[in-house]
Every structure is written in C-alpha cells, then in structure tokens.
Backbone as JSON, one array per atom type, in Angstrom:
{
  "sequence": "MSSTTISYKNHRFPPQIISHAVWLYFRLPFSLRLVEEMLLERGIVVSYETIRRWGRKIGAAYAKRLRRKKPSRKDICHLDEVVISIGGRKHWLWRAVDQDGDVLDEIVQTRRDTKAAKRLLVRLLKKQGLSPKRIITDKQRSYDAAKRDVMLGAEH",
  "N": [[0.83, -1.16, 0.01], [0.68, 2.06, -0.9], [1.32, 5.34, 0.36], [-0.4, 8.29, -0.07], [1.0, 11.2, -1.21], [0.85, 14.68, -0.84], [1.16, 17.17, -3.23], [2.39, 20.31, -3.45], [3.4, 21.75, -5.41], [4.05, 24.36, -7.79], [2.19, 26.2, -6.83], [0.92, 29.37, -5.79], [0.51, 30.12, -3.19], [1.64, 29.32, 0.16], [2.06, 25.96, 1.48], [0.87, 25.73, 4.03], [-1.26, 27.59, 4.07], [-2.81, 26.59, 2.07], [-3.43, 24.03, 2.93], [-4.85, 24.71, 5.24], [-7.14, 26.1, 4.3], [-8.33, 24.03, 2.79], [-8.83, 22.26, 4.83], [-10.63, 23.75, 6.34], [-12.79, 23.76, 4.61], [-13.4, 21.09, 4.16], [-13.57, 19.81, 6.74], [-15.17, 21.31, 8.4], [-18.5, 22.69, 8.41], [-18.47, 24.75, 6.22], [-18.98, 27.06, 3.55], [-17.51, 27.63, 0.31], [-17.35, 30.39, -0.16], [-17.53, 31.37, 2.43], [-15.13, 30.36, 3.49], [-13.39, 31.73, 1.93], [-13.91, 34.4, 2.9], [-13.12, 34.05, 5.57], [-10.34, 33.65, 5.31], [-9.68, 36.12, 4.13], [-10.1, 37.81, 6.26], [-7.88, 37.25, 7.73], [-5.97, 38.41, 6.21], [-5.33, 37.22, 3.84], [-5.68, 37.11, 0.55], [-7.62, 35.42, -1.48], [-9.54, 33.73, -4.0], [-12.77, 32.25, -3.99], [-12.99, 30.37, -6.02], [-10.39, 29.51, -6.47], [-10.05, 28.14, -4.03], [-11.87, 26.14, -4.37], [-10.64, 24.76, -6.47], [-8.33, 23.87, -5.24], [-9.49, 22.16, -3.44], [-10.5, 20.2, -5.17], [-8.17, 19.24, -6.26], [-6.45, 18.37, -4.11], [-8.16, 17.61, -2.14], [-9.35, 15.04, -1.75], [-7.15, 13.39, -1.08], [-6.36, 14.75, 1.17], [-8.7, 14.55, 2.88], [-8.71, 11.81, 3.2], [-6.36, 11.45, 4.71], [-7.21, 12.75, 7.03], [-9.2, 11.04, 8.0], [-7.78, 8.74, 8.62], [-7.03, 8.15, 11.24], [-5.46, 6.24, 13.52], [-6.54, 3.8, 15.81], [-5.92, 3.85, 19.33], [-4.68, 2.37, 22.36], [-5.26, 3.9, 24.51], [-7.64, 5.17, 24.11], [-10.96, 6.32, 24.74], [-14.21, 5.14, 24.84], [-17.6, 5.86, 24.3], [-20.63, 4.37, 24.8], [-24.0, 4.01, 23.84], [-27.55, 3.8, 23.68], [-30.56, 4.39, 21.93], [-34.06, 4.71, 21.55], [-35.92, 4.26, 18.57], [-38.43, 4.86, 16.07], [-39.38, 2.77, 13.43], [-41.22, 2.38, 10.79], [-43.47, 2.26, 12.36], [-42.79, 0.5, 14.33], [-40.93, -0.34, 17.29], [-37.5, 0.24, 17.6], [-34.02, -0.15, 18.44], [-31.39, 2.06, 18.43], [-28.04, 1.59, 18.51], [-25.05, 3.03, 19.51], [-21.53, 3.74, 19.14], [-19.12, 6.0, 20.28], [-16.22, 7.94, 19.96], [-13.71, 9.63, 22.09], [-13.38, 12.04, 20.78], [-15.7, 12.69, 19.56], [-16.42, 11.45, 17.3], [-18.33, 9.15, 15.41], [-17.98, 5.79, 15.83], [-19.2, 3.37, 15.38], [-22.39, 2.08, 14.54], [-25.52, 0.4, 15.06], [-28.7, -0.97, 14.28], [-31.17, -2.46, 16.23], [-33.74, -4.81, 17.11], [-34.06, -5.46, 19.67], [-33.06, -4.97, 23.13], [-30.9, -6.01, 24.71], [-28.38, -8.25, 26.21], [-27.28, -9.67, 24.04], [-27.54, -7.95, 21.86], [-25.96, -5.88, 22.72], [-23.54, -7.14, 22.83], [-23.11, -7.71, 20.12], [-22.69, -5.16, 19.08], [-20.3, -4.56, 20.37], [-18.59, -6.55, 19.36], [-18.56, -5.86, 16.58], [-17.43, -3.33, 16.84], [-14.84, -4.01, 17.79], [-13.85, -5.41, 15.62], [-13.79, -3.42, 13.62], [-12.02, -1.42, 14.8], [-9.74, -2.87, 15.62], [-8.43, -3.11, 18.09], [-9.23, -3.16, 21.59], [-10.78, -0.44, 23.38], [-9.33, 1.62, 26.09], [-11.04, 2.47, 28.12], [-14.53, 2.15, 28.67], [-17.42, 3.98, 28.57], [-20.63, 3.97, 29.74], [-24.25, 4.02, 30.14], [-26.15, 2.91, 32.96], [-26.96, 0.39, 32.22], [-27.26, -3.11, 32.4], [-26.74, -4.89, 30.42], [-24.57, -4.04, 28.9], [-22.42, -4.51, 30.66], [-22.43, -7.22, 30.94], [-21.93, -8.01, 28.25], [-19.51, -6.89, 27.86], [-17.84, -8.4, 29.59], [-17.75, -10.77, 28.14], [-16.68, -10.03, 25.62], [-14.76, -7.75, 25.59], [-12.35, -7.96, 27.64], [-10.17, -6.66, 28.73], [-10.92, -3.94, 28.94], [-11.69, -1.1, 30.86], [-14.65, -0.38, 32.7]],
  "CA": [[0.04, -0.01, 0.0], [1.44, 3.35, -0.95], [0.75, 6.45, 0.96], [-0.6, 9.35, -1.01], [1.61, 12.44, -0.78], [0.12, 15.87, -1.42], [2.11, 17.97, -3.84], [2.03, 21.74, -3.47], [4.27, 22.34, -6.49], [3.52, 25.35, -8.71], [1.19, 27.04, -6.22], [1.35, 30.67, -5.36], [0.39, 30.2, -1.71], [2.37, 28.33, 0.9], [1.29, 24.79, 1.84], [0.1, 25.92, 5.25], [-2.48, 28.26, 3.76], [-3.67, 25.71, 1.2], [-4.03, 22.95, 3.74], [-5.85, 25.33, 6.22], [-8.35, 26.37, 3.51], [-8.91, 22.74, 2.48], [-9.33, 21.73, 6.11], [-11.81, 24.48, 6.73], [-13.85, 23.48, 3.73], [-13.86, 19.69, 4.28], [-13.81, 19.35, 8.09], [-16.25, 22.06, 9.0], [-19.62, 22.94, 7.4], [-18.34, 26.08, 5.67], [-19.08, 27.11, 2.11], [-16.36, 28.16, -0.34], [-17.29, 31.78, 0.01], [-17.2, 31.63, 3.84], [-13.75, 30.11, 3.74], [-12.71, 32.94, 1.34], [-14.0, 35.5, 3.84], [-12.24, 33.82, 6.73], [-8.91, 33.91, 4.94], [-9.54, 37.53, 3.93], [-9.97, 38.41, 7.63], [-6.48, 36.98, 8.16], [-5.11, 39.12, 5.32], [-5.0, 36.38, 2.75], [-6.64, 37.37, -0.56], [-7.7, 34.25, -2.41], [-10.87, 33.59, -4.43], [-13.44, 30.91, -3.68], [-12.76, 29.45, -7.11], [-9.11, 28.88, -6.17], [-10.24, 27.14, -2.93], [-12.56, 24.95, -4.96], [-9.68, 23.97, -7.28], [-7.47, 23.18, -4.27], [-10.33, 21.06, -2.88], [-10.61, 19.16, -6.2], [-6.83, 18.71, -6.54], [-5.88, 17.74, -3.0], [-9.09, 17.39, -1.12], [-9.57, 13.65, -1.51], [-6.06, 12.87, -0.31], [-6.38, 15.35, 2.54], [-9.7, 13.96, 3.66], [-8.29, 10.44, 3.49], [-5.45, 11.57, 5.87], [-7.94, 13.04, 8.22], [-9.95, 9.84, 8.45], [-6.92, 7.62, 8.86], [-6.6, 8.16, 12.65], [-5.33, 4.9, 14.11], [-7.06, 3.68, 17.23], [-4.9, 3.53, 20.32], [-5.13, 1.71, 23.53], [-5.66, 4.88, 25.53], [-8.91, 5.68, 23.7], [-12.2, 6.19, 25.56], [-15.37, 4.82, 24.01], [-18.87, 6.08, 24.87], [-21.61, 3.6, 24.26], [-25.33, 4.42, 24.21], [-28.62, 3.28, 22.83], [-31.79, 5.23, 21.9], [-35.23, 4.13, 20.89], [-36.42, 4.97, 17.4], [-39.53, 4.14, 15.46], [-39.24, 2.51, 12.02], [-42.42, 1.74, 10.24], [-44.43, 2.13, 13.5], [-42.28, -0.53, 15.27], [-39.92, 0.17, 18.08], [-36.15, -0.36, 17.45], [-33.0, 0.5, 19.27], [-30.14, 2.52, 17.8], [-26.89, 1.48, 19.36], [-23.92, 3.8, 18.9], [-20.28, 3.86, 19.81], [-18.55, 7.28, 19.94], [-14.95, 8.07, 20.61], [-13.62, 10.85, 22.9], [-13.38, 13.25, 19.9], [-17.12, 12.84, 19.14], [-16.61, 10.75, 16.03], [-19.11, 7.92, 15.55], [-17.18, 4.59, 15.45], [-20.04, 2.3, 14.8], [-23.84, 2.11, 14.96], [-26.38, -0.6, 14.55], [-30.12, -0.87, 14.7], [-31.59, -3.75, 16.73], [-35.12, -4.83, 17.6], [-34.06, -5.82, 21.1], [-32.15, -4.16, 24.02], [-30.38, -7.04, 25.7], [-26.97, -8.57, 26.14], [-26.91, -10.16, 22.7], [-27.46, -6.81, 20.99], [-24.77, -5.09, 23.13], [-22.39, -8.0, 22.37], [-23.03, -7.56, 18.67], [-22.14, -3.87, 18.88], [-18.89, -4.6, 20.78], [-17.85, -7.32, 18.43], [-18.32, -5.02, 15.4], [-16.47, -2.26, 17.26], [-13.51, -4.64, 17.84], [-13.45, -5.75, 14.25], [-13.45, -2.15, 12.95], [-10.94, -0.74, 15.49], [-8.65, -3.77, 15.69], [-8.1, -3.34, 19.46], [-10.31, -2.62, 22.46], [-10.4, 0.79, 23.99], [-8.91, 1.42, 27.46], [-12.22, 2.67, 28.96], [-15.83, 2.17, 28.06], [-18.35, 4.7, 29.4], [-22.01, 3.66, 29.37], [-25.24, 4.27, 31.19], [-26.07, 1.78, 33.98], [-27.61, -0.8, 31.7], [-26.53, -4.27, 32.75], [-26.4, -5.72, 29.25], [-23.2, -3.67, 28.5], [-21.46, -5.13, 31.57], [-22.38, -8.69, 30.58], [-21.33, -8.18, 26.93], [-18.06, -6.51, 28.07], [-17.16, -9.58, 30.15], [-17.5, -11.81, 27.06], [-15.91, -9.58, 24.43], [-13.59, -6.88, 25.93], [-11.93, -8.28, 29.0], [-9.17, -5.68, 29.28], [-11.42, -2.59, 28.99], [-12.26, -0.56, 32.08], [-16.03, 0.02, 32.49]],
  "C": [[0.89, 1.23, 0.03], [0.64, 4.44, -0.35], [0.65, 7.52, -0.02], [0.03, 10.64, -0.44], [0.93, 13.59, -1.54], [1.19, 16.78, -1.93], [1.63, 19.38, -3.92], [2.87, 22.48, -4.49], [3.44, 23.29, -7.4], [2.29, 26.09, -8.17], [1.75, 28.35, -5.66], [1.43, 30.8, -3.86], [1.23, 29.08, -1.05], [1.46, 27.14, 1.3], [0.41, 24.94, 3.1], [-1.26, 26.61, 5.0], [-3.41, 27.33, 2.94], [-4.29, 24.65, 2.1], [-5.05, 23.51, 4.79], [-7.16, 25.59, 5.5], [-9.03, 25.09, 3.21], [-9.56, 22.16, 3.72], [-10.58, 22.42, 6.5], [-13.04, 24.01, 5.9], [-14.4, 21.98, 3.96], [-14.24, 19.27, 5.7], [-15.0, 20.1, 8.71], [-17.31, 22.41, 7.95], [-19.6, 24.34, 6.86], [-18.47, 25.95, 4.12], [-17.76, 27.72, 1.58], [-16.23, 29.68, -0.12], [-17.03, 32.24, 1.49], [-15.72, 31.39, 4.11], [-12.94, 31.27, 3.14], [-12.73, 34.12, 2.29], [-13.16, 35.27, 5.04], [-10.82, 34.04, 6.5], [-8.67, 35.34, 4.74], [-9.4, 38.26, 5.24], [-8.57, 38.28, 8.17], [-5.5, 37.72, 7.21], [-4.64, 38.38, 4.09], [-6.08, 36.58, 1.63], [-6.56, 36.19, -1.53], [-9.27, 34.08, -2.7], [-11.48, 32.26, -4.09], [-13.2, 29.93, -4.74], [-11.4, 28.73, -6.93], [-9.19, 27.86, -5.06], [-10.93, 25.92, -3.46], [-11.63, 24.12, -5.8], [-8.72, 23.27, -6.34], [-8.22, 21.93, -3.7], [-10.42, 19.92, -3.88], [-9.27, 18.47, -6.39], [-6.38, 17.86, -5.27], [-6.87, 17.31, -1.87], [-9.28, 15.95, -0.76], [-8.4, 13.04, -0.65], [-5.99, 13.44, 1.1], [-7.42, 14.76, 3.45], [-9.37, 12.58, 4.05], [-7.28, 10.52, 4.66], [-6.15, 11.91, 7.12], [-8.62, 11.87, 8.81], [-9.07, 8.72, 8.93], [-6.39, 7.61, 10.27], [-6.6, 6.69, 13.13], [-5.81, 4.83, 15.49], [-5.92, 3.34, 18.11], [-5.51, 2.96, 21.53], [-5.57, 2.69, 24.63], [-7.03, 5.54, 25.17], [-10.04, 5.47, 24.7], [-13.33, 6.07, 24.58], [-16.65, 5.01, 24.79], [-19.89, 5.19, 24.12], [-23.01, 3.98, 24.77], [-26.35, 3.88, 23.24], [-29.82, 4.23, 23.01], [-32.84, 4.52, 21.12], [-35.63, 4.98, 19.74], [-37.58, 4.14, 16.87], [-39.31, 4.02, 13.97], [-40.39, 1.73, 11.58], [-43.42, 1.47, 11.35], [-43.95, 1.12, 14.5], [-41.07, 0.1, 16.02], [-38.61, -0.52, 17.83], [-35.18, 0.39, 18.28], [-31.81, 0.77, 18.34], [-28.97, 2.47, 18.73], [-25.7, 2.14, 18.76], [-22.66, 3.74, 19.78], [-19.51, 5.1, 19.28], [-17.27, 7.44, 20.67], [-14.84, 9.4, 21.41], [-13.64, 12.11, 22.13], [-14.81, 13.54, 19.37], [-17.41, 12.17, 17.8], [-17.36, 9.41, 16.31], [-18.25, 6.78, 15.07], [-18.01, 3.56, 14.78], [-21.47, 2.52, 15.35], [-24.61, 0.99, 14.26], [-27.77, -0.44, 15.07], [-30.58, -2.27, 15.0], [-33.05, -3.68, 17.12], [-35.23, -5.1, 19.09], [-32.98, -4.96, 21.83], [-31.74, -5.16, 25.08], [-28.89, -7.31, 25.48], [-26.49, -9.01, 24.78], [-26.7, -8.99, 21.74], [-26.27, -5.96, 21.42], [-23.5, -5.87, 22.73], [-22.12, -7.82, 20.94], [-22.3, -6.25, 18.38], [-20.61, -3.88, 19.28], [-18.04, -5.38, 19.86], [-17.59, -6.56, 17.12], [-17.34, -3.94, 15.66], [-15.05, -2.84, 17.25], [-13.02, -4.93, 16.41], [-13.0, -4.5, 13.49], [-12.17, -1.49, 13.48], [-9.69, -1.56, 15.51], [-8.18, -4.0, 17.18], [-9.11, -2.63, 20.36], [-9.85, -1.31, 23.09], [-10.01, 0.6, 25.49], [-10.08, 1.55, 28.38], [-13.44, 2.66, 28.17], [-16.73, 2.94, 29.04], [-19.78, 4.47, 28.81], [-22.94, 4.17, 30.41], [-25.23, 3.01, 32.12], [-26.82, 0.54, 33.5], [-26.73, -2.04, 31.89], [-26.08, -5.12, 31.55], [-24.99, -5.28, 28.78], [-22.16, -4.41, 29.4], [-21.29, -6.58, 31.23], [-21.72, -8.88, 29.24], [-19.82, -7.83, 27.01], [-17.23, -7.68, 28.63], [-16.88, -10.66, 29.11], [-16.54, -11.36, 25.99], [-14.65, -8.82, 24.76], [-13.24, -7.07, 27.43], [-11.01, -7.19, 29.56], [-9.7, -4.24, 29.37], [-11.98, -2.3, 30.38], [-13.67, -0.05, 31.82], [-16.4, 1.04, 33.51]]
}
C-alpha cells in the first residue's frame, strides 16, 4: 500500500494556507465563500474558485489523511442506545462514539439485551482492531455482561 503524498508544487500560496483552507472546507460545514471571507480576515486574498480548485486537486487525499486516525489503547469509547420508530415498530439504535465525538459504529436492533450489546462490541472490535482502554455507558446491565464476554481488558 502506498501512501498518497500531497504535492504543493507550482502554487502561489504556501502549503500551510492551502491545507488550512482545504481543512476548513472539508472538516467544518463552511461554504467556499465563507472560507474565502475567513482567509480575507487574516489578510490572505484568495478567491473561492481557487479554494474549489485546491479542494478538487488535494481534497480527497487530505480527507483520507484526516480519516486515517489509528485507534490507540488509551482511547475512551462512549456507548449508548436510543429508541427509534421505524415503520411504526420500536427499534434500538446502538452507537459507539470516541472521545473526539466521532461515531465509530452504529447498529439498529429490535431488542435491547446482552446479545445486541455484544454484537455492537464485536463489530467495534473488528473495525478498530483493538479494544479501548475505557468504556463509558449508562447503567444498563447488558453492557457489563457483553463486556465480560468480548472486551476483557477494558475498564467500564
């Protein structure tokens, strides 16, 4: 697997400005014109069309680098479930969120028991590759029972 390097060759602006503009556009819900105004407030005169071209040229590689955060053993995982209605029937949306607020995994189940919690934890382990250091949940007992089966090393 080769890592994609971003080339800033033949650009008028330094790489820090280009990467900051692309980061503002892709990471936050800002429009191109709003990014242009934010850069103008900092004394950087660049058109929204130039920011759009930067996004097309290096945006995919930059977004891929943003998403490539490797899980670490010191991570904290918040687990929670909420009831939703699908087609008039009650279902449970189970979610796993990391300490930065990024959704790691989510599943929809018709039940709220140990089997459903265990399924969420198994999927989370497969996606992340290693278990988090700490799991924060509400006081539901199914999480504790599922954690005993799946994630033995995690603190609850």
